[in-house]
C-alpha positions as CSV (number, residue, x, y, z in Angstrom):
1,M,124.7,127.7,166.6
2,K,127.7,129.4,168.2
3,A,129.3,126.0,168.8
4,A,128.8,125.0,165.2
5,I,130.3,128.2,163.9
6,V,133.4,127.7,166.1
7,A,133.7,124.1,165.0
8,I,133.5,125.0,161.3
9,A,136.1,127.8,161.8
10,S,138.4,125.4,163.7
11,L,138.0,122.8,160.9
12,V,138.9,125.4,158.2
13,A,141.9,126.6,160.2
14,L,143.2,123.1,160.7
15,T,142.7,122.2,157.1
16,G,144.7,125.3,156.1
17,L,147.4,124.4,158.6
18,A,147.5,120.8,157.1
19,L,147.9,122.1,153.6
20,L,150.3,125.0,154.1
21,S,152.4,124.3,157.1
22,P,155.8,122.6,157.3
23,Q,155.9,118.9,158.3
24,W,157.1,119.5,161.8
25,L,154.1,121.8,162.6
26,V,151.7,119.3,161.0
27,F,153.2,116.6,163.2
28,M,152.9,118.7,166.4
29,A,149.3,119.6,165.4
30,M,148.4,115.9,165.0
31,L,149.8,115.0,168.4
32,A,148.0,117.9,170.0
33,L,144.8,116.9,168.3
34,A,145.1,113.3,169.3
35,K,145.7,114.2,173.0
36,G,142.9,116.8,172.8
37,V,140.4,114.1,171.7
38,V,141.5,111.9,174.7
39,V,141.1,114.8,177.1
40,L,137.7,115.6,175.6
41,G,136.6,112.1,176.8
42,L,138.3,112.8,180.1
43,L,136.2,116.0,180.4
44,V,133.0,114.0,179.9
45,L,134.1,111.7,182.8
46,M,135.2,114.6,185.0
47,R,131.7,116.1,184.7
48,T,130.6,113.2,186.9
49,G,133.3,114.2,189.5
50,L,135.6,111.3,188.5
51,V,139.2,111.5,187.4
52,S,140.8,108.5,185.5
53,F,144.5,108.0,185.9
54,G,144.3,105.1,183.4
55,Q,143.3,106.7,180.1
56,G,146.6,105.5,178.8
57,L,145.0,102.1,178.7
58,Y,142.5,103.1,176.0
59,F,145.0,105.4,174.2
60,G,147.3,102.3,173.9
61,I,144.5,100.0,172.9
62,G,143.5,102.4,170.1
63,A,147.1,102.7,168.9
64,Y,147.8,99.0,169.0
65,A,144.5,98.2,167.3
66,A,145.5,100.4,164.4
67,A,149.1,99.1,164.3
68,L,148.0,95.4,164.4
69,L,145.8,95.9,161.4
70,S,148.8,97.2,159.5
71,H,151.4,94.9,160.9
72,H,149.6,91.5,161.0
73,L,146.6,91.9,158.7
74,H,148.3,94.2,156.2
75,V,145.4,96.7,156.3
76,A,146.9,100.0,155.1
77,D,143.7,102.2,155.1
78,A,143.9,105.0,157.7
79,A,140.1,105.4,158.0
80,V,139.8,101.7,159.0
81,M,142.6,102.1,161.5
82,L,140.9,105.1,163.1
83,L,137.6,103.2,163.3
84,A,139.2,100.1,164.7
85,G,141.0,102.1,167.4
86,A,137.9,103.7,168.7
87,A,135.9,100.5,168.4
88,A,138.5,98.3,170.2
89,A,138.9,100.9,173.1
90,G,135.1,101.3,173.3
91,L,134.6,97.5,173.6
92,V,137.2,97.2,176.4
93,A,135.7,100.2,178.2
94,A,132.2,98.6,177.9
95,L,133.6,95.6,179.7
96,L,135.7,97.3,182.4
97,G,133.1,99.9,182.9
98,L,130.8,97.3,184.4
99,L,133.2,97.1,187.3
100,L,134.6,100.6,187.5
101,A,131.3,102.4,187.4
102,R,130.6,101.1,190.9
103,Y,133.5,103.0,192.4
104,R,134.1,106.6,193.2
105,D,136.9,109.0,194.3
106,I,140.4,107.5,194.8
107,F,139.2,103.9,194.4
108,F,138.1,104.7,190.8
109,A,141.3,106.6,190.0
110,M,143.5,103.8,191.3
111,L,141.6,101.0,189.7
112,S,141.8,102.7,186.3
113,L,145.5,103.2,186.8
114,A,145.9,99.5,187.8
115,F,144.2,98.3,184.6
116,S,146.5,100.5,182.5
117,M,149.6,99.2,184.2
118,I,148.4,95.6,183.6
119,L,148.2,96.3,179.9
120,Y,151.7,97.9,180.0
121,G,153.1,94.8,181.7
122,V,151.5,92.5,179.1
123,L,152.9,94.6,176.2
124,V,156.4,94.7,177.7
125,K,156.5,90.9,178.1
126,S,154.9,90.0,174.8
127,A,157.4,89.4,172.0
128,A,154.5,89.0,169.5
129,L,153.6,92.7,170.2
130,G,157.1,94.0,169.9
131,S,157.9,93.9,173.6
132,T,159.6,97.2,174.8
133,D,160.5,98.2,171.2
134,G,157.0,98.1,169.8
135,F,156.6,98.1,166.0
136,N,155.8,100.3,163.1
137,L,152.7,100.8,161.1
138,H,152.1,102.1,157.6
139,A,148.9,103.7,156.2
140,R,149.0,104.3,152.5
141,T,145.3,104.9,151.6
142,F,142.3,106.7,153.1
143,F,138.9,105.3,152.3
144,G,140.6,103.3,149.5
145,V,142.2,106.4,147.9
146,A,146.0,106.1,147.6
147,L,148.0,108.9,149.3
148,A,150.9,110.6,147.7
149,S,154.3,110.2,149.3
150,G,154.9,112.9,151.9
151,A,151.3,113.9,152.0
152,E,150.1,111.2,154.4
153,R,150.3,113.3,157.6
154,R,148.6,116.2,156.0
155,V,145.6,114.0,155.1
156,F,145.7,112.4,158.5
157,L,145.5,115.8,160.2
158,I,142.5,116.8,158.1
159,A,140.8,113.4,158.9
160,G,141.7,113.8,162.6
161,A,140.3,117.4,162.6
162,V,137.0,116.1,161.1
163,C,136.8,113.4,163.8
164,A,137.6,115.9,166.6
165,V,135.1,118.4,165.4
166,V,132.3,115.8,165.2
167,A,133.2,114.4,168.6
168,A,133.3,117.9,170.1
169,L,129.9,118.8,168.7
170,L,128.4,115.5,170.0
171,V,129.9,116.0,173.4
172,H,128.7,119.6,173.5
173,R,125.2,118.5,172.6
174,L,125.3,115.7,175.2
175,L,126.6,117.8,178.1
176,G,124.4,120.8,177.2
177,G,121.2,118.7,177.6
178,H,119.5,116.5,180.1
179,W,122.4,114.0,180.3
180,G,124.9,116.8,181.1
181,R,122.7,117.9,184.0
182,L,122.5,114.4,185.3
183,A,126.3,114.1,185.1
184,T,126.7,117.3,187.1
185,G,124.1,116.0,189.6
186,V,126.1,112.8,190.1
187,R,129.1,114.9,190.8
188,D,127.4,117.2,193.3
189,N,124.9,114.9,195.0
190,E,124.7,111.3,193.8
191,L,122.1,110.3,196.4
192,R,119.7,113.0,195.3
193,V,120.0,111.9,191.7
194,A,119.1,108.4,192.8
195,Y,116.1,109.7,194.7
196,L,114.9,111.5,191.6
197,G,114.7,108.1,189.8
198,A,117.9,108.3,187.7
199,S,120.7,105.8,187.9
200,P,124.1,107.3,188.9
201,Y,125.7,103.9,187.9
202,R,124.3,104.2,184.4
203,V,125.5,107.8,184.0
204,V,129.0,107.0,185.1
205,Y,129.1,103.9,182.9
206,V,128.0,105.7,179.7
207,N,130.4,108.5,180.3
208,Y,133.2,106.1,181.0
209,L,132.4,104.3,177.7
210,I,132.5,107.6,175.8
211,A,135.8,108.5,177.4
212,G,137.3,105.1,176.5
213,A,136.2,105.3,172.9
214,L,137.5,108.8,172.4
215,A,140.8,107.8,174.0
216,G,141.0,104.9,171.5
217,L,140.4,107.3,168.6
218,G,143.1,109.6,169.9
219,G,145.5,106.7,170.3
220,A,144.9,105.6,166.7
221,L,145.5,109.2,165.5
222,A,148.7,109.4,167.5
223,A,149.9,106.1,166.0
224,L,149.3,107.4,162.5
225,A,151.2,110.6,163.3
226,V,154.2,108.8,164.7
227,G,154.1,105.7,162.6
228,H,155.1,103.6,165.6
229,V,153.6,102.1,168.8
230,D,155.3,101.0,172.0
231,P,154.2,100.2,175.6
232,E,155.1,103.7,176.8
233,M,151.7,104.7,175.3
234,T,150.0,102.9,178.1
235,Y,152.4,103.8,180.9
236,W,151.2,105.9,183.9
237,T,153.1,109.0,182.7
238,T,151.0,109.0,179.5
239,S,147.8,109.0,181.6
240,G,149.3,111.7,183.8
241,E,149.8,113.9,180.7
242,F,146.1,113.7,179.9
243,V,145.2,114.7,183.5
244,F,147.7,117.5,183.3
245,I,146.2,118.8,180.0
246,A,142.7,118.5,181.6
247,I,143.8,120.6,184.6
248,L,145.6,123.0,182.3
249,G,142.5,123.7,180.2
250,G,139.7,123.2,182.7
251,I,136.4,121.5,182.1
252,Q,134.2,124.5,181.3
253,S,134.3,124.2,177.5
254,I,134.7,121.5,174.8
255,L,137.4,123.7,173.2
256,A,139.5,123.7,176.4
257,P,141.0,120.2,175.8
258,F,142.3,121.1,172.4
259,V,143.7,124.5,173.4
260,A,145.4,123.0,176.4
261,A,146.8,120.1,174.4
262,T,148.2,122.6,171.8
263,I,149.9,124.6,174.6
264,F,151.2,121.4,176.2
265,E,152.8,120.2,173.0
266,A,154.3,123.6,172.3
267,L,155.7,123.9,175.8
268,R,157.1,120.4,175.7
269,M,158.7,121.0,172.3
270,I,160.3,124.3,173.3
271,A,161.4,123.0,176.7
272,S,162.9,119.8,175.3
273,Q,164.8,121.8,172.7
274,Y,166.3,124.4,174.9
275,A,166.4,122.5,178.2
276,P,166.4,118.8,177.3
277,N,167.6,117.6,180.7
278,V,165.0,119.5,182.7
279,W,162.0,119.8,180.4
280,Q,159.9,117.8,182.9
281,M,160.6,120.4,185.5
282,S,159.4,123.1,183.2
283,L,156.1,121.3,182.7
284,G,155.9,120.8,186.5
285,L,156.4,124.5,187.2
286,A,153.7,125.3,184.6
287,M,151.3,123.0,186.3
288,L,152.1,124.4,189.7
289,T,151.5,127.9,188.4
290,I,148.1,126.9,186.9
291,I,147.0,125.2,190.1
292,M,148.0,128.2,192.3
293,F,146.6,131.0,190.2
294,L,144.0,129.4,187.9
295,P,142.7,126.4,189.7
296,A,139.8,126.1,187.2
297,G,142.2,126.0,184.3
298,L,143.2,128.4,181.5
299,W,139.7,128.6,180.3
300,T,139.0,130.8,183.3
301,L,140.7,133.7,181.5
302,A,138.3,133.4,178.6
303,E,135.3,133.3,181.0
304,R,136.6,136.4,182.8
305,R,137.0,138.3,179.5
306,R,133.5,137.3,178.4
307,R,131.9,138.5,181.6
308,S,133.8,141.8,181.6
309,A,132.9,142.5,177.9
């Protein structure tokens, strides 16, 4: 019940922000929401004790799936683009997960990174996909309803907020039940989970599939926000951003990815504006501070406050 109340309050707040805020803030909120959805999927995967350095693969697949619908098939409906992004990434995750679910620790992390860099290389070399420049996409309708000029991003933010809230509630329900305990068991003692009759491979595979589909949804939402896709969306630095946000927020709550993504985007915007040549260093210092003083993420502060209340 508490999670549902928080979700509804968040949806109302984001809807108000979409309707009343200036365009630059709507744009930043869309990017934060898109990355928060990706990190939500990463949180599901991290509950099994695995860290993927290749979520840029599915982020890029989701973005390019949405863009290709617009660029080649002339589909201009944002709802179709969002669904296509999640479906395309989920399909690829279902295939690659058959292999990756067999690996653990550094092997899993490096294999996920390798697949992401393979896609990056293909996109860079493919003239049909825009090569290094990428290409634009245009969404003019949502579920068949034409969008007024200048209002597109506001509608996309509300749609993204609905998707994020639904995804967060489903993940909360999943991790709060039997499946979540299995995932934690795989992280803590995989052999014991197997002795109890459950399949660690199946747990990792399903969680990897969920993480991939959510990353694809986030990629499609980011593509709608920017109106452009390029190979940098699949580069290792993009995957690193998602891991950074996950570390920043922690994995204790489904709200942590969205709060951390908002802080990350705000930090990057401020740092790039006032220190454009060293903004990466600013983010690095922030990450170092979090690791040193709050190794479990910023959500630790909320947990401490709740316990002391």
